[in-house]
BAMARBA-695385 format. One record per residue: chain; residue number from 1; x, y, z of N, C-alpha, C, O in turn. Coordinates in Angstrom, 1 decimal. Layout:
A_NUM_X_Y_Z_X_Y_Z_X_Y_Z_X_Y_Z
...
//
This chain:
A_1_0.2_97.2_63.9_0.0_96.9_65.2_0.6_95.5_65.5_0.5_94.6_64.7
A_2_1.2_95.4_66.7_1.7_94.1_67.1_0.7_93.4_68.0_0.3_93.9_69.1
A_3_0.1_92.3_67.6_-1.0_91.7_68.2_-0.7_90.2_68.7_0.1_89.5_68.2
A_4_-1.5_89.9_69.7_-1.5_88.5_70.2_-2.9_88.2_70.8_-3.6_89.1_71.1
A_5_-3.2_86.9_71.0_-4.4_86.4_71.5_-4.1_85.8_72.9_-3.2_85.0_73.0
A_6_-4.9_86.1_73.9_-4.5_85.7_75.3_-5.7_85.5_76.2_-6.8_85.9_75.9
A_7_-5.4_84.8_77.3_-6.2_84.8_78.5_-5.6_85.7_79.5_-4.4_85.5_79.8
A_8_-6.4_86.7_80.0_-5.8_87.6_81.0_-6.1_87.0_82.4_-7.0_86.2_82.6
A_9_-5.2_87.4_83.3_-5.3_86.9_84.7_-6.0_87.9_85.6_-5.8_89.1_85.4
A_10_-6.9_87.4_86.4_-7.7_88.3_87.3_-6.7_89.0_88.3_-5.7_88.5_88.6
A_11_-7.2_90.1_88.9_-6.4_90.9_89.8_-5.9_90.1_91.0_-4.8_90.2_91.4
A_12_-6.8_89.4_91.7_-6.5_88.6_92.9_-5.4_87.6_92.6_-4.5_87.4_93.4
A_13_-5.5_86.9_91.4_-4.5_85.9_91.1_-3.2_86.6_90.7_-2.1_86.0_90.8
A_14_-3.2_87.8_90.1_-2.0_88.5_89.8_-1.2_88.8_91.1_0.0_88.6_91.1
A_15_-1.9_89.1_92.2_-1.3_89.3_93.5_-0.6_88.1_94.0_0.5_88.1_94.5
A_16_-1.3_86.9_93.8_-0.7_85.6_94.3_0.6_85.3_93.5_1.5_84.8_94.0
A_17_0.5_85.6_92.2_1.7_85.3_91.3_2.8_86.2_91.7_4.0_85.8_91.6
A_18_2.5_87.5_92.0_3.6_88.4_92.5_4.3_87.9_93.7_5.5_88.1_93.9
A_19_3.5_87.3_94.6_4.1_86.7_95.8_5.1_85.6_95.5_6.1_85.4_96.1
A_20_4.7_84.7_94.5_5.6_83.7_94.0_6.8_84.3_93.4_8.0_83.8_93.7
A_21_6.7_85.3_92.6_7.8_86.0_92.0_8.7_86.5_93.1_10.0_86.4_93.0
A_22_8.1_87.1_94.1_8.9_87.7_95.2_9.8_86.7_95.9_11.0_87.0_96.1
A_23_9.2_85.5_96.1_10.0_84.5_96.7_11.2_84.0_95.8_12.2_83.7_96.3
A_24_10.9_84.0_94.5_11.9_83.5_93.6_13.0_84.5_93.3_14.0_84.2_92.6
A_25_12.8_85.8_93.7_13.8_86.8_93.5_15.0_86.7_94.5_16.0_87.3_94.3
A_26_14.8_85.9_95.6_15.8_85.8_96.6_17.2_85.4_96.1_18.2_85.9_96.6
A_27_17.3_84.4_95.2_18.6_84.0_94.7_19.4_85.1_93.9_20.6_84.9_93.7
A_28_18.6_86.1_93.5_19.3_87.2_92.8_19.6_86.9_91.3_20.6_87.4_90.8
A_29_18.9_86.0_90.7_19.2_85.6_89.3_19.0_86.8_88.4_18.2_87.7_88.8
A_30_19.7_86.9_87.3_19.5_88.0_86.3_18.3_87.7_85.5_18.4_87.2_84.3
A_31_17.2_88.1_86.0_15.9_87.9_85.3_15.1_89.2_85.2_15.2_90.1_86.0
A_32_14.5_89.4_84.0_13.5_90.5_83.9_12.2_89.9_84.2_11.6_89.0_83.5
A_33_11.6_90.3_85.3_10.3_89.8_85.8_9.2_90.4_85.0_9.2_91.6_84.8
A_34_8.2_89.6_84.7_7.0_90.1_84.1_6.2_90.9_85.1_5.9_90.4_86.2
A_35_5.8_92.1_84.7_5.1_93.0_85.6_3.6_92.5_85.8_3.1_91.8_85.0
A_36_3.1_92.9_86.9_1.7_92.5_87.3_0.7_92.7_86.2_-0.1_91.9_86.0
A_37_0.8_93.9_85.6_-0.2_94.3_84.6_0.0_93.5_83.3_-0.9_93.6_82.5
A_38_1.1_92.8_83.1_1.3_92.1_81.9_1.2_90.6_82.0_1.5_89.9_81.0
A_39_0.7_90.1_83.1_0.6_88.6_83.3_-0.6_88.1_82.4_-1.7_88.6_82.5
A_40_-0.3_87.2_81.5_-1.3_86.6_80.7_-0.9_85.3_80.1_0.3_84.9_80.2
A_41_-1.8_84.5_79.6_-1.5_83.2_78.9_-1.6_83.5_77.4_-2.7_83.7_77.0
A_42_-0.6_83.4_76.7_-0.6_83.6_75.2_-1.2_82.3_74.6_-0.7_81.2_74.8
A_43_-2.2_82.5_73.7_-2.8_81.5_72.9_-2.2_81.5_71.5_-2.0_80.4_71.0
A_44_-1.9_82.7_71.0_-1.3_82.8_69.7_-0.7_84.2_69.5_-1.4_85.2_69.8
A_45_0.6_84.2_69.1_1.2_85.5_68.8_1.0_85.7_67.3_1.3_84.9_66.5
A_46_0.5_86.9_67.0_0.2_87.2_65.6_1.3_88.1_65.0_1.5_88.1_63.8
A_47_2.0_88.9_65.8_3.0_89.8_65.3_2.4_91.0_64.7_1.3_91.4_64.9
A_48_3.2_91.7_63.8_2.8_92.9_63.2_1.6_92.6_62.2_1.7_91.7_61.4
A_49_0.5_93.3_62.4_-0.7_93.1_61.7_-1.3_94.4_61.2_-1.3_95.4_62.0
A_50_-1.7_94.5_60.0_-2.3_95.7_59.5_-3.6_96.1_60.2_-4.4_95.2_60.5
A_51_-3.8_97.3_60.5_-4.9_97.7_61.3_-6.2_97.4_60.5_-7.2_97.1_61.2
A_52_-6.2_97.5_59.2_-7.4_97.2_58.4_-7.7_95.7_58.4_-8.8_95.3_57.9
A_53_-6.9_94.9_59.0_-7.1_93.4_59.0_-7.9_93.0_60.3_-8.3_91.9_60.5
A_54_-8.0_94.0_61.2_-8.6_93.6_62.5_-10.0_93.2_62.5_-10.5_92.3_63.3
A_55_-10.8_93.7_61.5_-12.2_93.3_61.5_-12.4_91.8_61.1_-13.1_91.1_61.8
A_56_-11.7_91.4_60.1_-11.8_90.0_59.7_-11.1_89.1_60.7_-11.6_88.0_61.0
A_57_-10.1_89.6_61.4_-9.4_88.9_62.4_-10.4_88.6_63.6_-10.5_87.5_64.1
A_58_-11.1_89.7_64.0_-12.1_89.5_65.1_-13.2_88.5_64.7_-13.6_87.7_65.5
A_59_-13.6_88.6_63.4_-14.7_87.7_63.0_-14.2_86.2_63.1_-14.9_85.3_63.5
A_60_-12.9_86.0_62.6_-12.4_84.6_62.7_-12.2_84.1_64.1_-12.5_82.9_64.4
A_61_-11.7_85.0_65.0_-11.5_84.6_66.4_-12.9_84.2_67.0_-13.1_83.2_67.6
A_62_-13.9_85.1_66.7_-15.2_84.9_67.3_-15.8_83.6_66.8_-16.4_82.8_67.6
A_63_-15.6_83.3_65.5_-16.2_82.0_65.0_-15.4_80.8_65.5_-16.0_79.7_65.7
A_64_-14.1_80.9_65.8_-13.4_79.8_66.4_-13.8_79.5_67.8_-13.6_78.4_68.3
A_65_-14.4_80.5_68.5_-14.8_80.3_69.9_-16.2_79.9_70.1_-16.7_79.8_71.2
A_66_-17.0_79.8_69.0_-18.4_79.4_69.1_-18.5_78.1_69.8_-17.8_77.1_69.5
A_67_-19.4_78.0_70.8_-19.6_76.7_71.5_-18.7_76.5_72.6_-18.9_75.5_73.4
A_68_-17.7_77.3_72.9_-16.8_77.1_74.0_-17.4_77.8_75.2_-17.7_79.0_75.1
A_69_-17.5_77.1_76.3_-18.1_77.6_77.5_-17.0_78.0_78.5_-15.9_77.4_78.4
A_70_-17.3_78.8_79.5_-16.3_79.1_80.5_-15.8_77.8_81.2_-16.5_76.9_81.3
A_71_-14.5_77.9_81.6_-13.9_76.7_82.3_-12.9_77.2_83.3_-12.5_78.3_83.3
A_72_-12.5_76.3_84.1_-11.5_76.5_85.2_-10.1_76.1_84.7_-9.9_75.0_84.1
A_73_-9.1_76.9_85.1_-7.7_76.4_85.0_-7.1_76.5_86.3_-7.5_77.3_87.2
A_74_-6.1_75.7_86.6_-5.3_75.8_87.8_-3.9_75.9_87.5_-3.3_75.1_86.8
A_75_-3.2_76.9_88.1_-1.8_77.0_88.0_-1.1_76.1_89.0_-1.6_76.0_90.1
A_76_0.0_75.5_88.6_0.5_74.5_89.6_2.0_74.6_89.9_2.4_74.9_91.0
A_77_2.9_74.4_88.9_4.3_74.3_89.2_5.2_75.3_88.4_4.7_75.8_87.4
A_78_6.4_75.4_88.7_7.3_76.2_87.9_8.1_75.4_86.9_8.4_74.2_87.2
A_79_8.5_75.9_85.8_9.3_75.2_84.8_10.1_76.2_84.0_10.0_77.4_84.2
A_80_10.8_75.7_83.0_11.8_76.5_82.2_11.7_76.2_80.8_11.5_75.0_80.4
A_81_11.8_77.2_79.9_12.0_77.0_78.5_13.3_77.5_78.1_13.7_78.5_78.6
A_82_14.0_76.9_77.2_13.8_75.6_76.6_14.0_74.4_77.5_13.5_73.3_77.3
A_83_14.9_74.6_78.5_15.2_73.6_79.5_15.9_74.2_80.7_16.2_75.3_80.7
A_84_16.0_73.3_81.7_16.7_73.8_82.9_18.2_74.0_82.7_18.8_74.9_83.3
A_85_18.8_73.3_81.7_20.2_73.4_81.4_20.5_74.8_80.8_21.5_75.4_81.1
A_86_19.6_75.3_79.9_19.9_76.6_79.3_18.5_77.4_79.3_17.9_77.6_78.3
A_87_18.1_77.8_80.5_16.8_78.5_80.7_16.8_79.9_80.1_17.8_80.6_80.2
A_88_15.7_80.2_79.4_15.5_81.5_78.9_14.2_82.1_79.5_14.1_83.3_79.6
A_89_13.3_81.2_79.8_12.0_81.6_80.3_11.6_80.8_81.6_11.8_79.6_81.6
A_90_11.1_81.5_82.6_10.6_80.9_83.8_9.1_81.0_83.7_8.6_82.1_83.5
A_91_8.4_79.9_83.9_7.0_79.9_83.8_6.3_79.1_84.9_6.9_78.4_85.6
A_92_5.0_79.4_85.1_4.1_78.6_86.0_3.2_77.8_85.0_2.6_78.3_84.1
A_93_3.2_76.5_85.3_2.4_75.6_84.4_0.9_75.6_84.8_0.5_76.1_85.8
A_94_0.2_75.0_83.9_-1.3_74.9_84.0_-1.6_73.4_84.3_-1.2_72.6_83.5
A_95_-2.2_73.2_85.4_-2.6_71.8_85.7_-3.9_71.5_85.1_-4.0_71.0_83.9
A_96_-5.0_71.7_85.8_-6.4_71.5_85.2_-6.7_72.6_84.2_-6.3_73.7_84.4
A_97_-7.3_72.1_83.1_-7.7_73.1_82.1_-6.8_73.3_80.9_-7.1_74.0_80.0
A_98_-5.6_72.7_81.0_-4.6_72.9_79.9_-5.1_72.3_78.6_-4.8_72.8_77.5
A_99_-5.9_71.2_78.7_-6.5_70.6_77.5_-7.5_71.6_76.8_-7.6_71.7_75.6
A_100_-8.3_72.3_77.6_-9.2_73.3_77.0_-8.4_74.4_76.3_-8.8_74.9_75.2
A_101_-7.4_74.9_77.0_-6.5_76.0_76.3_-5.9_75.5_75.0_-5.9_76.2_74.1
A_102_-5.4_74.2_75.0_-4.8_73.7_73.8_-5.9_73.6_72.7_-5.5_73.9_71.6
A_103_-7.1_73.2_73.0_-8.1_73.1_72.0_-8.5_74.4_71.5_-8.6_74.6_70.2
A_104_-8.6_75.4_72.3_-8.9_76.8_71.9_-7.8_77.3_71.0_-8.0_77.9_69.9
A_105_-6.5_77.1_71.4_-5.4_77.6_70.6_-5.4_76.9_69.3_-5.1_77.6_68.3
A_106_-5.7_75.6_69.2_-5.8_74.9_67.9_-6.9_75.4_67.0_-6.7_75.6_65.8
A_107_-8.1_75.7_67.6_-9.2_76.3_66.8_-8.8_77.6_66.3_-9.1_78.0_65.1
A_108_-8.2_78.5_67.1_-7.8_79.8_66.7_-6.7_79.7_65.6_-6.8_80.4_64.6
A_109_-5.8_78.8_65.8_-4.7_78.6_64.8_-5.3_78.2_63.4_-4.9_78.8_62.4
A_110_-6.2_77.3_63.4_-6.8_76.8_62.2_-7.6_77.9_61.5_-7.5_78.1_60.3
A_111_-8.4_78.7_62.3_-9.3_79.7_61.8_-8.4_80.8_61.1_-8.7_81.4_60.1
A_112_-7.3_81.2_61.8_-6.5_82.3_61.3_-5.6_81.9_60.2_-5.1_82.8_59.4
A_113_-5.3_80.6_60.0_-4.5_80.2_58.9_-5.2_80.5_57.6_-4.6_80.8_56.6
A_114_-6.6_80.5_57.6_-7.4_80.7_56.5_-7.3_82.2_56.0_-7.6_82.5_54.8
A_115_-6.8_83.1_56.9_-6.7_84.5_56.4_-5.2_84.9_56.4_-4.9_86.1_56.5
A_116_-4.3_83.9_56.3_-2.9_84.2_56.1_-1.9_84.2_57.3_-0.7_84.4_57.1
A_117_-2.4_83.8_58.4_-1.5_83.7_59.6_-0.9_82.3_59.6_-1.6_81.3_59.5
A_118_0.4_82.2_59.8_1.0_80.9_59.8_0.6_80.1_61.0_0.4_80.6_62.1
A_119_0.4_78.8_60.7_0.1_77.8_61.8_1.4_77.7_62.6_2.5_77.8_62.2
A_120_1.2_77.4_63.9_2.3_77.2_64.8_3.1_75.9_64.5_2.5_74.9_64.1
A_121_4.4_76.0_64.5_5.3_74.9_64.2_5.3_73.9_65.4_5.5_72.7_65.2
A_122_5.3_74.4_66.6_5.4_73.5_67.8_4.1_73.4_68.4_3.2_74.2_68.3
A_123_4.0_72.3_69.2_2.7_72.0_69.9_2.5_73.0_71.0_3.5_73.5_71.6
A_124_1.3_73.3_71.3_0.9_74.3_72.3_1.2_73.8_73.7_0.9_72.7_74.0
A_125_1.8_74.7_74.5_2.1_74.3_75.8_1.6_75.4_76.7_2.1_76.5_76.7
A_126_0.5_75.1_77.5_-0.1_76.1_78.3_0.8_76.5_79.5_1.2_75.7_80.3
A_127_1.1_77.8_79.5_2.0_78.3_80.6_1.8_79.8_80.8_1.3_80.5_79.9
A_128_2.2_80.2_82.0_2.2_81.7_82.3_3.7_82.1_82.5_4.3_81.7_83.5
A_129_4.2_82.9_81.6_5.6_83.4_81.7_5.6_84.4_82.9_4.8_85.3_82.9
A_130_6.6_84.2_83.8_6.7_85.1_84.9_8.1_85.8_84.9_8.3_86.7_85.7
A_131_9.0_85.3_84.1_10.3_86.0_84.0_11.1_85.5_82.8_10.9_84.3_82.3
A_132_12.0_86.3_82.3_12.9_86.0_81.2_14.3_86.2_81.7_14.7_87.3_82.2
A_133_15.1_85.1_81.5_16.5_85.2_81.9_17.3_86.2_81.0_17.2_86.0_79.8
A_134_18.1_87.1_81.6_18.9_88.0_80.8_20.3_87.4_80.6_21.0_87.6_79.6
A_135_20.7_86.6_81.6_22.0_85.9_81.6_21.9_84.7_82.5_20.9_84.4_83.1
A_136_23.0_83.9_82.6_23.0_82.8_83.5_23.3_83.1_84.9_23.3_82.2_85.8
A_137_23.6_84.3_85.3_24.0_84.7_86.6_22.9_84.3_87.6_21.7_84.8_87.5
A_138_23.2_83.5_88.6_22.3_83.1_89.7_21.2_82.1_89.2_20.3_81.8_90.0
A_139_21.3_81.6_88.0_20.2_80.7_87.5_20.2_79.4_88.2_19.1_78.8_88.5
A_140_21.4_78.8_88.6_21.4_77.5_89.3_20.6_77.6_90.6_19.8_76.7_90.9
A_141_20.8_78.6_91.4_20.1_78.7_92.7_18.6_78.9_92.4_17.8_78.4_93.2
A_142_18.3_79.7_91.4_16.9_80.0_91.2_16.2_78.7_90.7_15.1_78.4_91.1
A_143_16.8_77.9_89.9_16.3_76.7_89.4_16.0_75.7_90.5_14.9_75.1_90.6
A_144_17.0_75.6_91.4_16.7_74.7_92.6_15.6_75.2_93.4_14.7_74.4_93.9
A_145_15.5_76.5_93.7_14.4_77.1_94.5_13.1_76.9_93.8_12.1_76.5_94.4
A_146_13.0_77.2_92.5_11.8_77.1_91.7_11.2_75.6_91.7_10.0_75.4_91.8
A_147_12.1_74.7_91.6_11.7_73.3_91.6_11.2_72.8_93.0_10.3_71.9_93.0
A_148_11.6_73.5_94.0_11.2_73.2_95.4_10.0_74.0_95.8_9.3_73.7_96.8
A_149_9.7_75.0_95.0_8.6_75.9_95.4_7.3_75.2_95.4_6.8_74.7_94.3
A_150_6.6_75.2_96.5_5.3_74.6_96.6_4.4_75.8_97.0_4.6_76.5_98.0
A_151_3.4_76.0_96.1_2.5_77.1_96.4_1.0_76.6_96.3_0.7_75.6_95.6
A_152_0.2_77.3_97.0_-1.2_77.0_96.9_-1.7_77.1_95.5_-1.4_78.0_94.8
A_153_-2.4_76.0_95.0_-2.8_76.1_93.7_-3.7_77.3_93.5_-4.6_77.6_94.3
A_154_-3.5_77.9_92.4_-4.3_79.1_92.0_-5.2_78.8_90.9_-4.8_78.3_89.8
A_155_-6.5_79.0_91.1_-7.6_78.7_90.1_-8.1_80.0_89.5_-8.1_81.0_90.1
A_156_-8.4_79.9_88.2_-8.9_81.0_87.5_-10.0_80.5_86.6_-9.9_79.5_86.0
A_157_-11.1_81.3_86.5_-12.2_81.0_85.6_-11.9_81.7_84.3_-11.7_82.9_84.2
A_158_-11.8_80.9_83.2_-11.6_81.5_81.9_-13.0_81.7_81.3_-13.6_80.7_80.9
A_159_-13.4_83.0_81.2_-14.7_83.3_80.6_-14.6_84.2_79.4_-15.6_84.6_78.8
A_160_-13.4_84.7_79.1_-13.1_85.6_78.0_-11.8_85.3_77.4_-10.8_84.8_78.1
A_161_-11.7_85.5_76.1_-10.4_85.5_75.4_-10.2_86.9_74.8_-11.2_87.6_74.5
A_162_-8.9_87.3_74.8_-8.7_88.7_74.4_-7.7_88.8_73.2_-6.7_88.1_73.1
A_163_-8.1_89.7_72.3_-7.1_90.2_71.3_-6.4_91.4_71.9_-7.0_92.3_72.3
A_164_-5.1_91.3_72.0_-4.3_92.3_72.7_-3.3_92.9_71.7_-2.8_92.3_70.7
A_165_-3.1_94.2_72.0_-2.1_95.0_71.2_-0.9_95.2_72.2_-1.0_95.5_73.3
A_166_0.3_94.9_71.6_1.6_95.1_72.4_2.4_96.2_71.8_2.7_96.2_70.6
A_167_2.7_97.2_72.6_3.5_98.3_72.2_4.8_98.2_72.9_4.9_98.3_74.2
A_168_5.9_98.1_72.2_7.2_98.0_72.8_7.8_99.3_73.2_7.8_100.3_72.4
A_169_8.2_99.5_74.5_8.7_100.7_75.0_10.0_100.5_75.7_10.3_99.3_76.0
A_170_10.9_101.5_75.9_12.1_101.3_76.6_11.9_100.7_78.0_12.8_99.9_78.5
A_171_10.7_100.9_78.6_10.5_100.4_80.0_9.9_99.0_79.9_9.7_98.3_80.9
A_172_9.6_98.5_78.7_9.1_97.1_78.5_7.8_97.2_77.7_7.3_98.3_77.4
A_173_7.1_96.1_77.4_5.9_96.1_76.6_4.7_96.7_77.4_4.6_96.5_78.6
A_174_3.9_97.4_76.7_2.6_97.9_77.2_1.5_97.1_76.4_1.5_97.1_75.2
A_175_0.6_96.5_77.2_-0.5_95.8_76.6_-1.8_96.5_76.7_-2.1_97.2_77.7
A_176_-2.6_96.4_75.6_-3.9_97.0_75.6_-4.9_96.1_74.9_-4.6_95.4_73.9
A_177_-6.1_96.0_75.5_-7.1_95.2_75.0_-7.7_95.8_73.7_-8.1_96.9_73.7
A_178_-7.7_95.0_72.6_-8.3_95.5_71.3_-9.7_95.0_71.3_-10.6_95.7_70.9
A_179_-10.0_93.7_71.7_-11.3_93.1_71.7_-11.4_92.0_72.8_-10.4_91.3_73.0
A_180_-12.5_92.0_73.4_-12.8_90.9_74.4_-13.8_90.0_73.8_-14.9_90.4_73.3
A_181_-13.6_88.7_73.8_-14.5_87.7_73.3_-15.0_86.9_74.5_-14.3_86.1_75.1
A_182_-16.3_87.1_74.8_-16.9_86.4_76.0_-17.3_84.9_75.6_-17.9_84.7_74.5
A_183_-16.9_84.0_76.4_-17.3_82.6_76.2_-18.7_82.5_76.8_-19.0_83.0_77.8
A_184_-19.6_81.8_76.0_-21.0_81.7_76.4_-21.3_80.5_77.2_-20.6_79.4_77.0
A_185_-22.3_80.5_78.0_-22.8_79.4_78.8_-23.6_78.5_78.0_-24.1_77.5_78.5
//
């Protein structure tokens, strides 16, 4: 199973993000846009994982989340990975709450290292991927538009973390919840 750990985005906020994507489609850049049903914030990508490892995996994630209470995040601006000069990913950043996401990602990273998952090499950067560049066609216009895009800040309450399964298909990835971990008050 191909697994990752994420924060899922609520339905109302998915609609708001689709509106942002719609505006950014105008320059006609060669981008594969992330579908509404696949919008999420990745905390850790696990990759191919044996099905019999999911029980210990769930236990470790659960223990890493002990004492973490629900919190608010706010989506704010657009950006690019690795850079504007050679963009591969278009994302929306996290304003308020990024420190909580970073802490959770770090705790999960540490807990899962104990059962054989590699620690992340780069520092965690809280973001919501909304598109992946297929080529450079139209990217200059899109970058200018994205940098000027001002949108109403979108707030989300993070009250659960999800272990997700990703199945790659010709139409794109299909995501399925394996386990939901509720944050306690």
